[in-house]
C-alpha positions in Angstrom: -33.6 -35.0 32.7 -37.0 -34.7 34.4 -38.3 -37.4 32.1 -34.8 -39.9 33.1 -35.4 -38.7 37.1 -39.1 -39.6 36.8 -38.7 -43.2 35.0 -35.4 -43.5 37.6 -38.7 -43.1 40.9 -40.9 -45.2 39.0 -38.6 -48.0 39.3 -37.6 -47.8 42.7 -42.2 -48.6 43.3 -41.6 -51.4 41.1 -41.0 -55.0 42.1 -37.2 -54.3 40.7 -34.6 -55.5 43.5 -33.0 -52.0 43.9 -31.0 -51.5 47.2 -31.3 -47.7 47.0 -33.2 -44.9 44.8 -31.8 -43.7 42.0 -31.7 -39.8 40.7 -30.3 -38.5 37.8 -30.2 -34.1 37.1 -28.7 -32.2 34.3 -26.3 -29.2 35.6 -25.3 -26.2 33.4 -23.2 -23.0 34.1 -23.9 -19.7 33.1 -21.4 -17.3 34.1 -20.3 -18.3 37.3 -23.7 -18.9 38.3 -24.7 -23.4 38.4 -28.2 -24.5 37.1 -29.7 -27.2 38.0 -32.3 -28.8 34.9 -31.8 -25.8 33.1 -34.1 -24.4 30.1 -32.9 -25.0 26.3 -32.6 -21.0 26.4 -30.1 -21.3 29.4 -27.9 -24.1 28.0 -27.7 -22.1 24.8 -25.5 -20.0 26.8 -23.9 -22.1 29.5 -19.9 -23.6 29.0 -21.1 -26.8 30.3 -23.6 -29.6 30.0 -23.3 -32.0 32.5 -25.9 -35.2 32.8 -24.9 -37.0 36.2 -26.8 -39.5 38.2 -26.5 -41.4 42.0 -28.0 -42.2 45.2 -28.3 -40.1 48.0 -24.4 -41.0 49.1 -22.6 -41.6 46.3 -22.1 -41.2 42.7 -22.8 -44.2 40.0 -22.5 -41.7 36.5 -21.5 -38.7 34.9 -21.6 -37.8 31.1 -21.2 -34.5 30.1 -19.0 -31.5 27.6 -17.5 -28.4 28.1 -15.6 -25.4 27.2 -11.7 -25.9 28.9 -13.8 -26.2 32.3 -10.9 -26.3 34.9 -11.3 -29.6 37.0 -12.5 -27.2 40.1 -15.3 -25.7 38.6 -16.4 -29.2 37.3 -16.1 -30.7 41.0 -17.9 -28.1 41.6 -20.7 -28.9 39.4 -21.0 -32.6 40.4 -21.5 -31.6 43.9 -24.3 -29.4 42.8 -26.1 -31.9 41.0 -25.3 -34.3 43.7 -26.9 -32.1 46.4 -29.8 -32.0 43.8 -30.1 -35.9 43.5 -29.8 -36.9 47.2 -32.8 -34.4 47.9 -34.7 -36.3 44.9 -33.6 -39.8 46.2 -34.7 -38.9 49.7 -38.4 -37.6 48.5 -38.5 -41.1 46.8 -37.4 -43.0 49.5 -40.1 -41.6 51.2 -42.6 -42.7 48.1 -41.0 -46.0 48.8 -42.0 -46.2 51.8 -46.0 -45.5 51.3 -46.9 -47.0 48.3 -43.5 -49.2 47.1 -44.1 -52.5 45.8 -42.0 -55.6 47.9 -39.0 -56.6 46.1 -38.3 -59.8 43.9 -35.9 -60.8 46.0 -36.5 -64.4 45.0 -35.9 -63.8 41.8 -32.2 -62.8 41.9 -30.3 -66.1 40.9 -26.6 -66.5 41.8 -24.2 -69.6 41.5 -23.7 -71.2 44.6 -21.0 -70.1 46.9 -19.4 -74.0 46.4 -18.7 -72.8 42.9 -16.5 -70.5 43.8 -14.5 -72.6 45.9 -14.0 -75.7 43.3 -12.7 -72.9 40.4 -10.0 -71.4 43.3 -9.1 -74.5 43.8 -8.1 -75.9 40.3 -7.1 -72.2 38.6 -5.5 -70.5 41.3 -1.6 -71.2 41.1 -2.0 -71.6 36.6 -4.4 -68.0 37.2 -1.4 -66.4 38.7 1.0 -67.0 36.2 -1.3 -66.3 33.5 -2.1 -63.0 34.7 1.6 -62.5 34.2 1.6 -62.0 30.6 1.6 -58.8 29.1 0.3 -58.8 26.1 -3.3 -59.0 25.7 -3.5 -61.7 22.7 -0.9 -64.5 24.6 -3.0 -63.8 27.5 -6.3 -64.0 26.1 -5.2 -67.3 25.0 -4.3 -69.0 28.0 -6.6 -67.5 30.2 -9.6 -69.2 27.7 -7.3 -72.6 27.7 -7.2 -72.6 31.4 -11.2 -71.4 31.8 -12.1 -74.9 29.5 -9.4 -76.7 31.9 -11.6 -76.0 35.0 -14.8 -77.0 32.8 -13.5 -79.6 32.0 -12.1 -81.3 35.3 -15.9 -80.3 36.7 -17.6 -81.7 33.8 -15.6 -85.2 34.8 -15.7 -84.6 38.1 -20.0 -84.7 37.6 -20.5 -81.1 39.2 -21.4 -79.8 35.9 -24.6 -80.6 33.0 -23.7 -79.4 29.4 -27.0 -78.3 29.2 -27.2 -74.5 29.9 -31.1 -74.6 31.0 -29.9 -75.9 33.9 -29.6 -73.1 36.7 -27.6 -73.8 40.0 -29.7 -72.5 42.4 -31.9 -73.9 45.4 -34.8 -74.3 43.9 -34.1 -76.2 40.9 -31.6 -78.6 43.3 -34.2 -79.0 45.9 -36.0 -80.2 43.2 -33.7 -82.9 42.0 -33.4 -83.9 45.3 -36.5 -84.5 45.7 -36.9 -87.4 43.0 -36.4 -90.9 44.2 -32.7 -92.7 44.2 -33.8 -95.4 41.8 -35.4 -94.9 37.9 -37.0 -97.8 36.7 -35.6 -98.5 33.2 -37.7 -100.8 30.9 -36.0 -104.1 29.3 -36.8 -106.8 27.5 -35.5 -109.8 28.4 -35.0 -112.3 25.8 -33.2 -115.0 27.6 -36.4 -116.5 30.2 -39.1 -116.2 27.7 -38.6 -114.5 24.5 -40.7 -111.6 24.6 -41.3 -111.0 28.5 -41.2 -107.2 29.4 -39.1 -107.2 33.4 -38.5 -103.7 35.1 -35.0 -103.3 36.3 -34.2 -101.5 39.1 -31.0 -99.0 37.9 -28.7 -96.6 41.0 -29.6 -93.1 39.8 -26.7 -90.5 39.1 -25.3 -88.2 41.3 -27.2 -84.9 41.1 -26.2 -82.3 38.9 -25.4 -78.9 40.8 -23.8 -76.6 38.7 -24.6 -75.5 34.9 -21.7 -74.2 31.8 -23.0 -71.1 32.1 -22.7 -70.4 36.0 -18.5 -71.8 35.7 -18.2 -68.8 33.1 -19.6 -66.5 35.2 -17.4 -67.2 38.4 -14.5 -67.9 36.5 -14.6 -64.3 35.1 -14.9 -63.4 38.7 -12.3 -65.1 40.0 -9.8 -64.0 37.4 -11.3 -60.1 38.4 -9.7 -61.0 42.2 -6.7 -62.2 41.5 -5.9 -59.5 38.9 -7.0 -57.0 41.6 -4.8 -58.7 44.1 -2.0 -58.6 42.0 -2.5 -54.9 41.6 -2.7 -53.7 45.0 -0.1 -56.2 46.4 2.5 -56.1 43.6 1.8 -52.8 42.5 1.9 -53.5 38.7 -0.4 -54.0 36.1 -0.1 -57.0 33.9 1.4 -55.2 30.9 4.5 -54.2 33.6 3.1 -50.1 34.5 2.4 -48.5 38.0 -0.9 -47.2 38.1 -0.3 -44.0 36.9 2.2 -45.2 34.0 0.6 -44.4 30.4 1.5 -47.2 27.2 3.9 -46.0 24.6 2.9 -43.8 21.9 4.0 -43.7 18.3 2.2 -41.5 15.3 2.6 -40.4 11.8 0.9 -38.3 10.1 0.4 -37.4 6.5 -0.1 -41.4 6.0 -2.3 -41.3 3.4 -1.2 -39.0 0.7 -4.5 -38.8 -1.5 -6.6 -37.6 2.3 -6.9 -33.8 2.8 -5.7 -35.0 6.3 -4.5 -38.4 8.0 -3.0 -39.8 11.0 -1.8 -43.3 12.6 -2.1 -42.8 16.5 -1.3 -45.8 18.3 -1.2 -46.1 22.2 -0.2 -49.4 23.0 -2.1 -52.0 21.5 -4.8 -49.8 20.6 -4.5 -48.0 17.2 -6.7 -45.3 15.4 -6.2 -44.3 11.8 -8.1 -41.2 11.9 -8.4 -39.4 8.4 -10.0 -35.9 7.3 -11.7 -34.6 4.2 -13.0 -31.3 3.8 -16.1 -30.4 1.5 -18.3 -27.2 1.1 -21.7 -26.8 2.6 -23.4 -29.0 0.6 -21.7 -31.8 2.1 -22.6 -30.3 6.0 -24.1 -33.4 8.1 -28.3 -32.9 7.7 -30.1 -33.7 10.7 -34.0 -33.7 10.5 -35.9 -31.9 13.1 -39.5 -31.9 15.0 -39.9 -28.0 14.3 -39.4 -28.5 10.9 -36.6 -26.6 10.5 -33.0 -29.0 9.2 -30.4 -28.7 10.8 -27.1 -29.0 8.9 -23.4 -29.7 11.0 -20.4 -28.8 9.5 -18.0 -31.0 11.7 -19.0 -34.6 12.6 -16.6 -37.7 13.4 -17.8 -41.0 12.6 -16.3 -43.7 14.4 -16.0 -47.5 13.5 -15.0 -50.3 15.3 -14.6 -53.6 12.9 -14.6 -56.9 14.3 -11.0 -57.4 12.7 -9.8 -55.1 15.0 -9.8 -57.7 18.1 -9.2 -60.2 15.9 -13.3 -61.3 15.3 -14.9 -62.2 12.4 -18.2 -60.6 11.8 -20.6 -58.6 9.9 -20.0 -54.9 9.1 -23.5 -53.1 8.7 -25.2 -50.2 9.7 -23.0 -48.6 12.5 -23.8 -49.9 15.9 -25.3 -47.9 19.1 -21.5 -48.3 20.5 -19.7 -46.4 17.5 -22.4 -44.4 17.8 -22.3 -42.7 21.3 -17.9 -43.4 21.4 -18.5 -41.5 17.6 -20.0 -38.6 19.6 -17.8 -38.6 22.7 -15.1 -38.0 20.6 -16.9 -35.5 18.5 -17.8 -33.2 21.2 -13.9 -33.6 22.5 -13.0 -31.7 19.1 -15.5 -29.4 18.9 -14.1 -26.7 21.1 -10.9 -26.6 19.5 -11.8 -25.7 15.6 -12.3 -22.6 14.1 -15.4 -19.8 13.0 -17.4 -20.8 9.9 -16.3 -17.2 9.0 -12.7 -18.4 9.9 -12.7 -21.6 8.1 -15.9 -21.8 6.2 -14.8 -25.7 5.3 -17.5 -28.6 6.5 -15.1 -30.5 8.1 -15.7 -34.7 8.3 -13.1 -36.7 10.4 -13.3 -40.6 10.1 -11.5 -42.8 12.8 -11.0 -46.4 11.7 -9.9 -48.6 14.9 -7.8 -50.9 13.2 -6.1 -52.8 16.4 -7.9 -52.3 20.0 -7.1 -52.6 23.8 -9.0 -50.3 26.0 -9.3 -46.6 25.9 -10.1 -47.0 21.8 -12.1 -43.8 21.9 -9.5 -41.6 23.0 -7.5 -42.8 20.3 -10.1 -41.3 18.2 -9.4 -37.8 20.6 -5.8 -37.5 19.6 -5.7 -39.0 16.1 -8.3 -36.3 15.0 -6.6 -34.0 16.3 -3.5 -34.6 14.9 -5.3 -35.2 11.7 -6.7 -31.8 11.9 -3.9 -30.3 11.5 -2.6 -32.3 9.2 -5.3 -31.6 7.1 -4.6 -27.4 7.4 -7.5 -27.0 10.0 -6.3 -23.8 12.0 -7.5 -25.4 15.1 -7.0 -23.2 18.5 -5.6 -26.0 20.5 -4.3 -29.4 21.0 -5.9 -31.5 22.9 -6.3 -35.7 24.5 -8.3 -38.0 25.6 -7.5 -40.7 28.6 -9.4 -43.6 30.3 -8.5 -44.1 33.9 -9.7 -46.9 36.3 -9.8 -48.3 39.6 -10.0 -50.7 42.1 -12.6 -49.1 44.7 -11.9 -52.0 47.8 -8.2 -52.9 48.3 -8.3 -53.7 51.9 -10.1 -56.8 51.0 -6.4 -57.2 48.7 -4.1 -56.0 51.5 -4.2 -52.2 51.1 -5.1 -50.0 53.2 -8.2 -48.7 51.7 -7.7 -46.4 49.6 -9.0 -46.2 46.2 -6.1 -47.4 43.3 -6.9 -45.3 40.3 -5.2 -46.8 37.0 -4.3 -44.2 34.2 -4.7 -45.3 30.8 -6.7 -48.6 31.1 -6.6 -51.6 29.1 -9.9 -53.9 27.3 -9.1 -56.4 30.4 -8.6 -53.1 33.3 -12.1 -52.0 32.5 -13.4 -55.7 32.5 -12.4 -56.6 36.0 -12.0 -52.6 36.9 -14.5 -50.9 39.3 -14.9 -48.0 36.5 -14.0 -46.5 33.6 -13.9 -42.8 33.3 -12.8 -41.3 29.9 -11.6 -37.3 30.3 -10.7 -35.4 27.1 -9.2 -31.7 26.9 -6.2 -30.2 27.7 -3.4 -29.2 30.8 -5.5 -26.5 31.1 -9.3 -27.4 31.1 -11.8 -30.6 29.6 -14.0 -31.0 26.6 -15.7 -33.9 27.5 -16.0 -36.5 30.2 -17.9 -40.0 30.5 -17.9 -42.2 33.7 -19.5 -45.1 34.3 -19.1 -47.5 37.4 -19.4 -51.3 38.6 -20.1 -50.7 42.2 -22.2 -48.8 44.3 -20.9 -45.4 43.8 -18.4 -43.5 44.5 -17.6 -39.8 46.3 -16.4 -36.6 45.5 -12.6 -36.7 46.6 -12.3 -39.9 44.4 -13.3 -38.3 41.4 -11.0 -35.3 42.1 -8.3 -38.1 42.7 -9.2 -39.4 39.1 -9.2 -36.0 37.5 -6.1 -34.7 38.5 -4.5 -38.0 37.5 -6.1 -37.7 34.4 -4.5 -34.2 33.9 -1.3 -35.4 34.4 -1.8 -38.1 31.8 -2.9 -36.1 29.6 0.1 -33.9 29.3 2.3 -36.7 28.5 -0.1 -37.7 25.7 0.4 -34.1 24.9 3.9 -34.4 24.8 3.6 -37.5 22.9 1.7 -36.4 20.0 4.6 -33.1 19.9 7.1 -35.7 18.6 4.7 -37.1 16.0 6.9 -38.6 13.0 6.2 -36.8 10.4 4.8 -34.1 11.9 1.3 -32.7 10.8 1.7 -30.6 7.6 -0.5 -27.6 9.1 -1.6 -26.2 5.7 -3.9 -27.1 3.2 -3.4 -30.1 0.7 -3.4 -29.4 -2.9 -6.3 -31.7 -3.2 -8.4 -30.3 -0.6 -11.1 -27.7 -2.4 -10.8 -24.4 -2.5 -13.1 -21.6 -0.8 -12.8 -18.3 -1.5 -14.9 -15.8 0.4 -16.6 -12.4 -0.8 -18.4 -9.8 0.6 -21.2 -7.1 -2.1 -23.7 -5.0 -1.6 -27.2 -7.4 -0.5 -29.0 -5.8 -3.4 -26.4 -7.3 -6.2 -27.6 -11.0 -5.1 -29.9 -11.1 -7.2 -28.0 -10.4 -10.0 -25.8 -13.6 -9.2 -28.6 -15.5 -8.7 -30.4 -14.7 -11.6 -33.5 -15.3 -12.9 -34.9 -19.2 -10.9 -31.2 -19.5 -10.7 -29.7 -19.4 -14.1 -27.5 -16.6 -13.7 -25.3 -18.8 -11.0 -25.5 -22.1 -12.9 -24.2 -19.9 -15.7 -21.2 -19.1 -13.8 -20.6 -22.6 -12.4 -20.8 -24.1 -15.9 -18.3 -21.3 -17.7 -16.0 -20.9 -14.6 -15.5 -24.7 -14.0 -16.3 -24.3 -9.7 -18.2 -26.7 -7.9 -20.8 -24.3 -6.2 -21.3 -21.0 -5.3 -23.1 -20.4 -2.2 -25.1 -16.9 -1.7 -26.4 -15.5 1.5 -28.8 -12.7 2.2 -26.4 -10.6 3.9 -24.6 -10.5 0.9 -21.9 -13.0 1.4 -20.7 -15.4 -1.2 -18.4 -18.6 -0.9 -17.3 -19.6 -4.0 -15.6 -23.6 -4.1 -13.2 -24.7 -6.7 -10.9 -27.4 -6.9 -8.4 -25.4 -8.9 -7.3 -21.6 -8.9 -7.8 -20.6 -12.6 -11.5 -21.2 -12.3 -11.7 -19.7 -9.0 -10.2 -16.5 -10.8 -12.6 -16.8 -13.6 -15.8 -17.2 -11.4 -14.5 -14.1 -8.7 -13.9 -11.9 -12.0 -17.8 -13.0 -13.1 -19.2 -11.9 -9.4 -17.2 -8.7 -9.4 -18.1 -7.7 -13.1 -21.8 -8.4 -12.4 -21.5 -6.8 -8.7 -20.0 -3.9 -9.8 -21.5 -0.1 -9.1 -20.7 1.6 -12.6 -21.2 5.3 -13.3 -24.0 7.3 -15.3 -21.0 8.2 -18.2 -18.8 5.4 -18.3 -17.5 3.9 -21.6 -16.8 0.6 -22.2 -14.7 -0.2 -25.4 -14.7 -3.6 -28.0 -17.8 -5.0 -26.0 -19.5 -8.2 -27.3 -23.2 -8.4 -28.6 -24.6 -11.1 -26.9 -28.2 -11.2 -28.3 -30.4 -9.4 -31.1 -34.2 -8.4 -30.3 -36.5 -6.4 -32.1 -35.6 -3.3 -29.4 -32.3 -3.5 -29.7 -29.2 -5.8 -29.2 -28.1 -7.0 -25.3 -24.0 -5.9 -24.9 -21.9 -7.3 -22.3 -19.7 -4.7 -21.1 -18.2 -6.9 -18.3 -18.3 -10.8 -17.9 -21.5 -11.7 -17.1 -22.6 -8.2 -16.9 -24.9 -7.3 -20.0 -26.7 -4.1 -20.4 -29.4 -2.9 -23.6 -28.4 -1.0 -26.1 -31.7 0.5 -27.6 -32.0 0.6 -31.7 -32.4 4.3 -31.6 -29.0 4.1 -29.7 -27.5 2.1 -31.9 -27.0 4.5 -35.3 -26.9 8.2 -35.7 -29.5 7.1 -38.0 -32.5 5.4 -38.4 -32.5 1.9 -38.4 -35.7 -0.8 -39.3 -34.0 -4.1 -37.6 -31.3 -3.9 -36.0 -30.0 -7.3 -37.6 -29.5 -5.5 -40.4 -26.2 -3.4 -39.5 -25.2 -5.6 -36.5 -25.1 -9.8 -35.7 -23.9 -12.2 -32.4 -20.5 -11.9 -31.5 -19.6 -8.0 -33.1 -18.5 -5.7 -30.9 -18.9 -2.4 -30.7 -17.8 0.8 -28.1 -21.1 2.1 -25.8 -21.5 4.2 -23.2 -23.5 4.4 -19.7 -26.4 6.5 -20.4 -29.4 5.2 -17.4 -29.2 2.7 -14.7 -33.0 2.1 -13.7 -34.5 1.5 -10.3 -34.3 -2.6 -11.0 -30.4 -1.9 -11.9 -30.5 -2.7 -15.4 -27.8 -0.8 -17.6 -29.4 1.5 -20.5 -26.0 1.7 -23.4 -25.4 4.0 -26.6 -23.3 3.4 -29.4 -24.7 6.5 -31.0 -23.1 9.0 -27.9 -19.6 7.4 -29.4 -20.2 7.8 -33.0 -17.1 9.6 -34.6 -19.3 10.3 -37.7 -20.6 13.0 -35.6 -19.2 16.4 -34.4 -20.0 19.8 -33.0 -20.5 22.5 -35.5 -18.2 25.6 -35.4 -20.4 28.5 -36.2 -23.7 27.2 -33.7 -21.9 25.0 -31.4 -25.1 22.2 -32.2 -24.4 18.6 -33.5 -24.9 17.8 -37.2 -23.7 15.0 -39.6 -20.8 14.9 -41.6 -21.2 15.0 -45.3 -19.6 11.5 -45.9 -21.9 9.7 -43.2 -25.3 11.7 -45.1 -24.2 9.9 -48.9 -23.4 6.2 -47.4 -26.5 5.0 -48.2 -25.9 1.5 -48.2 -24.9 1.5 -43.9 -28.3 4.0 -43.4 -30.4 3.7 -46.3 -33.4 5.8 -44.5 -31.3 8.3 -43.0 -32.1 11.0 -45.4 -35.7 10.2 -45.5 -36.2 10.4 -42.1 -34.0 13.7 -42.5 -36.3 15.6 -44.5 -39.9 14.9 -42.1 -37.8 15.5 -39.6 -36.8 19.0 -40.6 -40.8 19.4 -41.7 -41.7 18.9 -38.3 -39.3 21.3 -36.9 -41.8 24.3 -37.7 -44.4 23.0 -35.7 -42.3 21.9 -32.5 -40.5 24.1 -29.5 -36.6 22.9 -29.6 -36.5 22.2 -26.0 -40.0 19.8 -26.4 -38.7 18.2 -29.4 -35.4 17.1 -28.1 -37.4 15.2 -25.1 -39.2 13.6 -27.0 -37.1 11.8 -28.9 -35.0 10.8 -25.9 -38.5 9.8 -24.6 -38.7 7.5 -27.8 -35.5 6.5 -28.0 -35.5 4.7 -24.7 -39.1 3.3 -24.5 -39.8 1.6 -27.2 -38.4 0.2 -30.9 -39.7 2.1 -33.6 -43.0 1.1 -35.6 -43.9 2.4 -39.0 -46.1 4.5 -37.4 -43.4 6.3 -35.7 -41.4 7.2 -38.5 -42.5 10.1 -38.8 -42.5 11.5 -35.7 -38.9 9.7 -34.9 -35.6 12.4 -36.0 -32.5 11.8 -36.6 -29.7 13.9 -35.5 -29.9 15.9 -38.8 -33.0 17.3 -37.2 -31.1 18.6 -34.8 -29.0 20.7 -36.7 -32.1 23.0 -38.3 -32.9 24.2 -35.0 -31.9 27.7 -34.5 -29.1 29.3 -32.9 -31.9 31.0 -29.9 -32.8 27.7 -28.9 -29.6 26.3 -27.9 -29.5 26.4 -24.5 -32.8 25.0 -24.1 -31.2 21.9 -27.1 -28.2 21.3 -24.0 -30.5 21.1 -21.5 -32.7 19.3 -22.9 -30.0 16.4 -24.3 -28.9 16.8 -20.8 
């Protein structure tokens, strides 16, 4: 804003013929305090973002956004901004007097006053009739035909040149009049003497005073003059409405069956097709920033104004500046009614395509977008509507009392011929967005107050018409919309979902069939799916991955997912695996796990340890039915049948003998601790065969060491 003010001040110092100094400011509202040119930090907490430009005594332009700000608070902000602008303009004027350059008033090229008289004399009677035509297209054709008629008559009378480069200014006319009255034409006279050259004087044609461009410009101004006169004197507009009248409104929701939400909104001869698409986080609009931190917009509106909507043929390519500006205005108008991301974690895209235009297409996009959001099932905070206001400032010239005439819901011709275009969006309680530009020297605060209050009445009428939409908005998610489930897990379990290099989350997406899974550091997990079965499957996998198991839990019929040299990996729940060490696979010693188990086998396991990384250690041996307590001393010993089964555990007997020999030199407590440690740390090797022991060795421990054994196993 400070840069813009500086530019305006520099233009006042230049040769540009400006009648007054112009300045601009930004106004914010934090709490009840109005702040002129607030900082970036202050704007983060502001309820209002107002840009205002004007002179020392009038307002030229305002634009801004707010969170349902009442009209009186907005007017107060405009007053604060105007006071700041007045102070800046006074400083600039003082500076202009000291070092300003002379204005280039001679560079102003205006049509001669005589041309206005000629155009009015030819077109006045017919122009009154043409302006009474209500429909846009017939009226536009009649005006175009009348303009051609005026141009033809002036050309036939010698007042117009077909050369568009001829300018109708005093300097050009003077140059024409300075030329001699006669032109010399060189001719060859073949009747007297063949080949003789004679000079024949010819009379000069009347001077051409007007160009075709000037005629068209004057015709437009004369049309505007008669339009204002009809408005002030008769109190009726071209389409028969009163100044505060609203055009007929029709709306239809659910027009496109496959779209997540759609609405066709029609107001008079302006029509907008608004379509809502819901998506996941990856569909958010990415915005590059100068600080290197990417910004993502979860809501954005795209406005399209094809040439066909005004009956023209043209190139369709990248959006124009006008389309970008109108889309931003409609987007900022709808933002305050959207739910928070926590309540509705979708990315929302609204596309507004103008299918017919006769003024106020951006505000039609606001109305249509609001209905389309409801049709898509977005839980908006409330409905809003938009309206464009116009004005005839000087009514005394046309027989009025001098009071400005405010027009509601202006058409394209009223925008072109009037003095103001003031767009206001909001509900009956407050304003969400506004934009005003004028074609006169400025308006005062009382005029703006009148326009805002009349705009509020117009919004109430439009909101009532939107309530009568047929068919009404569905207000529920479409069956074609993606499903989103948000769940919370412990932050330290997020890595279990992601896995090494994102392998785990990719496998979950592939296995369940969901679209995406987003995780955040605070433990938030968002699942995006096209159907409910895939969503439920991914939820089950994530729940099993993030569950907090308890040591001692028993898991039945668990599948062996992979086999390593030191044991097998068993899936105790979907996506959750643990290691069953080779020493915990059998009552006896196993040289290789592959000798007994293969991938796909199902076994019962017991959770015996959880390390600091959350990895699970499992035991199959602890659940084997072939071990039982001895009734004599309470110690664990093998059944006779198992000891005779050499095919399944071929080295059990030899191992037991070696272990029994070592019992005489090892205390029972130390022996048990070494046994547990070796079974958890690493796989068996040939060097360890003499050190490892099966449960048979436990049976050789004397009864007096029973308490030590139990303590060691625990």
